[in-house]
C-alpha positions in Angstrom: -10.5 10.0 -7.0 -8.0 9.0 -4.2 -5.1 6.4 -4.1 -4.4 5.3 -0.1 -1.6 3.4 0.6 -2.0 0.8 3.7 0.6 0.7 6.2 2.0 -1.4 8.8 5.7 -0.7 10.8 5.8 -4.5 11.5 4.6 -7.9 9.9 1.4 -9.9 11.1 -0.6 -6.9 12.5 -3.3 -7.9 10.0 -2.7 -4.8 7.6 -4.2 -7.1 4.6 -6.7 -8.1 6.2 -7.9 -4.1 6.6 -6.9 -3.5 2.7 -9.3 -6.3 1.6 -12.1 -5.3 3.8 -12.1 -1.6 2.6 -12.2 -2.7 -0.6 -15.0 -5.2 -0.5 -16.9 -2.9 1.0 -15.8 0.4 -1.4 -17.3 -1.4 -3.9 -20.5 -2.8 -2.4 -21.4 0.5 -1.0 -20.2 2.3 -4.3 -21.3 -0.1 -7.2 -21.8 2.1 -9.8 -17.6 3.3 -9.5 -14.9 0.9 -10.0 -12.3 0.4 -6.8 -8.9 -1.1 -7.3 -6.4 -3.1 -4.9 -3.0 -3.1 -5.4 -1.1 -6.2 -3.8 2.4 -4.8 -3.0 2.4 -6.5 -0.1 5.8 -9.4 -1.8 6.3 -10.6 1.3 2.9 -12.8 1.5 0.7 -11.9 -1.6 -2.0 -12.1 0.7 -4.7 -10.5 -2.0 -3.3 -12.2 -4.6 -3.7 -15.7 -3.0 -7.3 -15.1 -1.9 -8.7 -12.3 -4.5 -6.9 -13.0 -8.4 -5.1 -16.1 -8.2 -3.9 -16.7 -11.7 -3.0 -13.3 -12.9 -1.7 -13.2 -16.3 0.1 -10.2 -15.6 1.7 -8.0 -13.0 2.9 -4.6 -12.3 6.2 -6.3 -12.4 5.4 -6.8 -16.4 4.3 -3.5 -16.7 7.2 -1.9 -15.8 9.3 -4.0 -17.6 7.7 -3.5 -20.4 6.2 -7.2 -21.2 3.2 -6.1 -20.8 0.4 -3.0 -21.2 -1.5 -2.1 -18.0 -4.3 -3.1 -19.0 -3.2 -6.4 -19.0 -2.4 -6.4 -15.1 -5.7 -5.2 -14.5 -7.9 -8.0 -13.4 -11.3 -8.4 -11.6 -11.6 -9.9 -8.7 -11.9 -13.3 -8.7 -14.7 -13.8 -5.8 -17.5 -15.5 -7.3 -21.2 -17.0 -6.5 -20.6 -20.7 -5.4 -24.3 -21.4 -6.8 -24.1 -18.8 -10.6 -20.5 -18.7 -10.9 -21.5 -15.1 -11.0 -18.8 -12.4 -9.6 -19.5 -10.9 -6.7 -17.8 -7.5 -6.5 -17.9 -7.1 -10.5 -16.1 -3.6 -10.2 -13.6 -4.5 -7.7 -10.4 -5.4 -9.8 -7.3 -6.5 -8.4 -3.5 -5.3 -9.9 -1.0 -7.6 -8.4 2.4 -6.7 -8.2 4.3 -9.8 -9.1 3.9 -13.4 -9.7 4.6 -15.4 -6.7 4.1 -19.3 -6.3 3.3 -20.8 -3.3 6.5 -22.3 -1.9 8.7 -20.1 -3.3 11.4 -19.3 -1.4 12.7 -15.8 -3.0 9.8 -13.2 -3.7 10.5 -11.6 -6.8 10.1 -7.8 -6.7 8.1 -5.2 -9.2 10.8 -2.9 -9.4 12.7 -3.4 -12.4 16.7 -3.7 -12.8 18.4 -0.7 -12.1 20.9 0.3 -15.0 22.6 3.2 -16.0 23.1 5.0 -12.3 21.0 4.5 -9.1 19.4 8.1 -9.8 18.6 7.3 -13.4 16.4 4.2 -12.7 14.8 5.5 -9.7 13.5 8.7 -11.6 12.3 5.9 -14.6 10.4 4.1 -12.5 9.1 7.2 -10.5 7.7 8.4 -13.7 6.4 5.0 -15.1 4.3 5.2 -11.8 2.9 9.0 -12.5 1.7 7.8 -15.6 0.5 4.5 -14.6 -1.2 6.5 -12.0 -2.8 9.3 -14.1 -4.4 5.8 -16.2 -6.1 4.4 -13.3 -7.7 7.5 -12.0 -9.6 7.3 -15.7 -11.0 3.7 -14.5 -11.3 3.6 -11.0 -12.7 5.7 -8.2 -10.7 4.6 -5.5 -7.3 2.6 -5.1 -6.5 0.9 -2.3 -2.3 0.1 -2.3 -0.9 -2.6 0.0 2.7 -2.5 1.2 5.4 -5.0 2.8 6.1 -4.4 6.4 9.8 -4.4 5.6 11.3 -0.8 4.4 13.1 -0.3 1.3 12.7 0.9 -2.0 9.6 -0.6 -3.3 8.0 0.8 0.1 9.4 3.9 -0.8 7.8 3.9 -4.2 4.1 2.5 -2.9 4.5 4.8 0.2 4.7 8.1 -2.4 1.9 6.2 -4.8 -0.7 7.0 -2.3 -2.6 10.6 -1.7 -2.5 9.6 1.8 -2.0 6.8 4.4 -3.8 4.6 6.5 -1.6 3.0 9.4 -2.5 -0.4 10.6 -1.5 -0.6 14.4 -1.6 -3.3 17.4 -3.0 -2.2 20.7 0.8 -2.2 21.5 3.1 0.5 22.9 5.5 -1.0 20.3 3.5 -0.7 17.3 2.3 2.5 18.1 5.9 4.1 18.8 7.4 2.5 15.8 4.7 3.9 13.8 5.2 7.2 15.1 8.6 7.1 13.9 7.3 5.9 10.2 5.1 8.5 9.8 7.5 11.2 10.3 9.9 9.4 8.6 7.3 9.1 5.5 6.3 12.8 6.1 9.5 14.3 6.3 11.0 12.6 2.8 8.0 12.1 1.0 5.4 15.0 2.6 3.0 12.0 3.1 -0.3 13.0 4.8 -1.6 10.7 7.2 -5.2 9.9 6.8 -5.8 8.0 10.0 -5.2 5.5 11.9 -7.0 1.7 11.9 -6.5 -0.5 15.5 -6.7 -3.5 14.5 -7.7 -6.6 17.0 -8.8 -5.6 19.7 -9.4 -7.7 22.1 -11.8 -7.4 25.7 -8.7 -7.2 27.5 -8.2 -3.8 26.3 -9.4 -0.4 27.2 -10.9 0.7 24.3 -10.7 4.5 24.8 -7.0 4.2 26.3 -5.6 3.2 23.2 -8.0 5.8 20.9 -6.0 8.1 22.5 -2.9 6.8 22.8 -3.2 6.3 18.6 -4.7 9.6 17.9 -1.2 10.6 18.2 -0.1 9.3 15.0 -3.3 10.8 13.4 -7.1 10.8 13.9 -8.5 7.1 14.6 -10.5 6.1 11.8 -12.3 3.0 13.8 -11.2 -0.1 15.5 -11.3 -4.0 14.3 -12.1 -6.4 17.4 -10.7 -9.4 17.6 -12.6 -11.8 15.9 -12.1 -15.6 15.6 -13.7 -15.8 12.3 -11.1 -13.6 10.5 -8.8 -16.0 11.4 -10.6 -19.2 10.4 -11.6 -17.5 7.0 -8.2 -16.1 6.4 -7.1 -19.8 6.9 -9.2 -21.0 4.0 -8.1 -18.0 1.8 -11.4 -16.2 2.1 -11.6 -12.2 3.0 -13.4 -12.2 6.2 -15.4 -9.7 4.4 -16.8 -11.9 1.7 -17.6 -15.0 4.2 -19.7 -13.2 6.8 -20.7 -9.0 6.3 -22.4 -9.1 9.7 -19.5 -10.6 11.8 -18.6 -7.9 14.2 -14.7 -7.3 12.3 -16.9 -7.3 9.1 -19.1 -4.6 10.4 -16.0 -2.5 12.1 -14.4 -2.6 8.5 -17.6 -1.3 7.0 -18.0 1.6 9.4 -14.3 2.5 8.0 -15.0 2.9 5.1 -18.2 5.0 5.3 -15.7 7.4 6.9 -13.3 7.1 4.0 -15.7 7.6 1.4 -16.9 10.8 3.2 -13.6 12.0 4.0 -11.9 14.5 1.6 -8.3 13.7 0.6 -5.7 16.1 -0.8 -4.3 14.7 -4.2 -0.5 14.4 -3.8 2.3 15.6 -5.8 3.7 13.8 -8.6 6.3 11.1 -7.2 9.5 11.7 -9.5 9.7 15.1 -8.2 9.5 13.9 -4.6 12.1 11.6 -5.0 14.1 14.2 -7.0 14.0 16.0 -4.2 15.4 13.1 -1.6 18.2 12.6 -4.3 19.2 16.5 -4.3 18.8 16.8 -0.4 21.6 13.6 -0.1 23.7 15.1 -2.8 24.0 18.5 -0.9 24.7 16.2 2.6 27.2 14.6 0.4 28.8 17.8 -0.8 28.8 19.3 2.8 30.7 16.3 4.1 33.2 16.3 0.8 33.8 20.0 0.6 36.7 19.8 -1.8 34.8 17.3 -4.3 33.2 19.5 -7.1 29.8 18.3 -8.3 29.1 19.5 -11.3 25.6 17.4 -12.6 23.3 16.0 -10.4 22.6 12.6 -11.8 26.0 11.5 -12.5 27.0 12.7 -8.8 24.2 11.0 -7.6 24.7 7.7 -9.6 28.1 6.9 -8.7 27.4 7.6 -4.8 24.5 5.4 -5.0 25.3 2.2 -3.6 27.1 3.4 -0.3 23.9 6.4 -0.4 21.3 4.3 -0.2 17.7 5.7 -0.4 
């Protein structure tokens, strides 16, 4: 069982399209196993808008103690228009938070932090660790979509994964930004890079040249060609794989999924111990810069200094 977090260092890279494609193909290629998509990209909520339009409960509700986890797990609502039957009956969706079209301010899936940042962060981390344990009993493969912006939500979702797939554009800027992100997440969370997906490669690009450049980040899992059908189906709120499995982009996503299903991914350590290490490292750096300040208890110290030193 694997949790795979999908990350892009900038918005508009087609990351959510990649996540949906991987999830749809995985559920079809493994019809006897359950697959889950976690929609953590609250900036656009692509997965929710296209595959889980009316969620009754979300991850935010679970972390706030409003709803049990089982109420936040929804079956993908893509159906056969002729029969009304689910096209992907073994594909589940876990929306991070409710979001309505036109809503200006996004809702975080993180509950309000009380009693100091250290205590709050560790509580959320333990909740996510428990949730992961429960999801592992139900799903054989989980894909986690993430926001392009960096913050606490991004950190938690990155930590939730056993490994990370980076989605890049065929540009030097995208590769350089992703190299920085991958280095930071490996240093802070020990996050392993599963591989890289090059998205929207047009005929004007030299494929081998970009594969070579992208391999500096990690193994290149595949290249998704620029395909006009992707933009067309996206505008109609339909994942391209669900619309046409044989188009160039869909076939590329199938090959990437097959490669992933054959990849052995080492389970990651729980989130809470890793975040605790980050806080303790922060405490040590603060001690060095404030030699005259005595620190007797880790949580209280970090709680007092959290506002000035965010993770």
